[in-house]
Every structure is written in structure tokens, then in C-alpha cells.
N, C-alpha and C positions, 0 to 999 in steps of 0.2 A: 504494500500500500504506500502510495506517495503522500508525504506529509509536507506542509509548508512551515518553515521555520522563519520567524521574524528576528532581525537583529537591530537593536537600537544603537547607533553609533554614539560613543561617549566622548566626553571631554576629559575624563579621568579614567586612568586604568582601574461457653465456648459455643460460635456457630458450630454446626455439626462437623465431626471429624472428616466425614466424606466431602463436605464442602471445602474444608481446609485442604484436603488432598487435591481437589480439583483446582484450587487456586495455585498450588505449587507448580502445576504444569504450564502456567502462563509464562514461565521463563522462556519457553520455546515459541517463537512467532516468526512470521514471514517478514523478509526484508530483502533489499537489493544492495549490492556493493558499488553501484554506479556513483561517480563523483557528482556532487551537487552542482546544479546550474544556478548562476547568480545573475542578477541584474539590479542596477542602482535606480532608486527612485528618490532623488533628493537625499535627505539624511536617513531615510528608512530603506534598508537593504532587504530584499526578499530573497530567501534562499530556498529553492525547491530541493528537498532532501528526502531520500528514501528511508531515513531513520538511522543512517550510519553516522551518528555523531558521537564524539568521544570526549567526555569531561570527567574530572574526578568526582564531581558532585552534581546531582540533578535533583531539582525540586519538583515534586509532584503535587498538584492541586487536585484532590478528588472532590468533584462538585456535583451535588444533587440539586433537586428543585428547591428544597426548603419547605418547612411546614410550620404552622402555628403550634403544632403539638410537639412539646419538648421531647417526648419519647421517640418520636419519628426522627428528629434531628440527631438524637444520641446514637441512633443506629449507624449513621455515617461516621460519627466519631469513633465508634468501636471498630468499624470496618477499617478506618484509617490506621488505627492501632494494630490491627491484625496484619495489614499490608506492610507496615513499617517493621513489625516484628519478623515477618517472613523475608522481606527483601531490603530492609533498610541498611544493613551493614554492607560493607564493600563486597561485591560479588563478581564473579566471572561467569560469563555465559557464552555458549556457542549457539548461534542463530542460523538456521538453514532455511533457504527459500526454495520455491518450486523449481527455479531454474538452476539449482545446485550451487548458487553463490552462497557463501557463508562468511561470517566474521565473528571475532571474539571481542568482547568488551568487558571492561571492569568499571563499575560505577558504584557510587554511594548515593542512595536515595534518601532524601528528606521529604516527609509526607505531611501535608496540611489539608484538613477538610475545609470545605466551603459550601455555602448554600447560595443558589442563584438569587433567591429572594425570600422574603418573609422571616428570615432568621439570620443570626450571626454565628460564626464569622462569614463575612462576604468574600467574594473572589479577591477584592482589593485587600482585605485583611490577610488572606492567605498569602498573597504576593508579598506583603510587608513582612510577614513572619519568615518566609523562606529567604527573602533577599536581605533584609536588615538584621534578622536574628541568626539565621542559619547560613548566611553568606553564600547563597546559591546564585549563580549567574546564568543558569539554564533552567527554564521552567517548562514543564509539560502539564497541561491542563487535561485531566482525564474525566470526561463526563460520566457520572454514575447514572446513566440513562440507558434504557433498552433500545429506543428507536431514534433515528436521526431526524427528529421533527424540528419545528421552528425554534425551540429553545436551544437545541444543539447547533443548528445551522446559523441562527441569527443572534439570539439574546446572549448566549455565553460568549461567542467571539467578540461581540460589542463590549461586554463587561471586561473581558480580558484585555482588549485594546485600551480601555480607559485605565485599567490597573497598571498596565505596562507604561503608559504615557507619563505616569508620575516619575519614572526613572530615566526619561530621556535626558541625555547629557550628564547623567550622574554615574552610570555604570555601563559596561559592555554587556548588555542583557539580551539573551536569546529566549524565545518562547514560542509555543505552538499549542494548538488544540488537537488532541488525538480523537480518534473515532469513538463512538459510544459502544456499548456491549453488543447491541444488534444481534446478528445471526451467528455469533461465535459458536462453534461446535460444542464447547463445554456447557453451554446453556441447556442443551438437550440432556446432558448427564445430570445436571443439577435439578431440572424440572422432573425428570424421571425418578430420581432418588426421593424428592419431596412427595410425589404422588404415591410411590410404593410404600414409603414410611407411613403416610396417613392411612392408606388402605390396610396395611398390616395391623395398625393399632385398632382400627374399627373391626376388622374381621376376627381378631383374636380377643377382642374385648379387654385389651391390655391397659385400660385406663387412659390417662392423658398422654397425648403425643409429646415427646420431648422436644419437638421443634415448634409446633403450633401452640403448645401449652406454655411456652416461656412467657414471662411477663412482658418482655419487649415485643413479642409477636402480636399480641393483642387480638388473636383470632382463635377459633376452635374448629377443628376438622371433624367434629362429630357428624356422622352420616345421618341424614334426615330422610323421611319417607312421606309420600303423599298418597 
């Protein structure tokens, strides 16, 4: 997948264990080793890049829609903690693409949750944390959304531009918005495991489902009849 990386020129230099196992396989993803194409647009340089960027530290903004319900927002915070626990330390990875190109990278991820609206921290807050507190100069915004709708295509990129503009002329900052979860193959595994777990609980009469019955889930998978 081709991604767009923006560079601001500077004047100064437990979820279920099965879900956790599924997350770990996200280390392997498609990429290309082609060199990035660049073109200048005034002070803003657009770099068309296949994802083959190499920095010691990368800031990740995990952004969801945001809710007035505190418990809903806390879900993203817990997921950010899970992600950083699994991938936050300096890691090495081999990434293979369909055309047999591959590359190895070693990165340290710093992770910050953000809500598009209705709650804090905002995308701008997450940028400040990663840039000013954690000294990241490369930011990847990862939408915690299933579908590439208007929020992913328009609203989040606009808010990201506004957040990045605050640092124009201050730092050599690169940033981009990655794709949403969408039709990733792992989603089939996750949904299948959820469905099977709920069916098993109901068929065996085993009491409350350890996924749906959690306080943070706020739902019940009790089978109903009409």
C-alpha cells in the first residue's frame, strides 16, 4: 500500500488471549522497497513513500471517534497500553511483500491515544505528547476505525494537518495517516472467535461470557427467542 508522508521543513534541527495473539501477527505486513518520489510545494514537501522509512523512534497516534461515555473512551486507552506493551520497545522486523521485496527495520514506538471529537485527548494533544514529551519527529496516525468513511478520509486528515501546522518551522517533522482496519484478514479471525465464544457459552449454559460479560463491554450475549 502506498502511503503519503508529509515533511515540514524546519528552521531548527486482559482483552482475550486469542485477540492478543492475533495482534502479534500484525508485525508482518505488505510493503515495497521502491525509493520515495518527492516533489516540492513551497515549504511543504510531499513524499510518496511505500512505508520504507527508517527512524529510531516513531510516534503512533491511535485515534477513534470519541464518545461522551467515559467507559467507551477508556477502551482506546487500554488498547493503546496493550499496543505499546507489545510493540513499544525497540524491535526488529522482517516485512515481505507480494512481489518478494523485503526489508528489515528497527524502531521504537511511542503510542498516544486520541479521540477525533467529543473527548480528550484530541489529535492535537497526542501530537504534543509525542513531539514535546517523547521527542518523536515521525508520526503515524492510525485510525481505530473499521471503514474508510468521511471521518477517515476527511475529518482526521484535516485535524492532523492542523496539529502538525503548530510545529512548522520548529522541528523537522514527518507525519502521515495510515489506513483504517477495513478488510484486514485478521478481522475474520477475531469476529469468528467472538461468535464461537458466545455460542459456546449459550449452548453449554456456562454462565456469563468472559468477553461480553466484562464491565467494559457493557453488553450481554444471552440468546433470546421469539
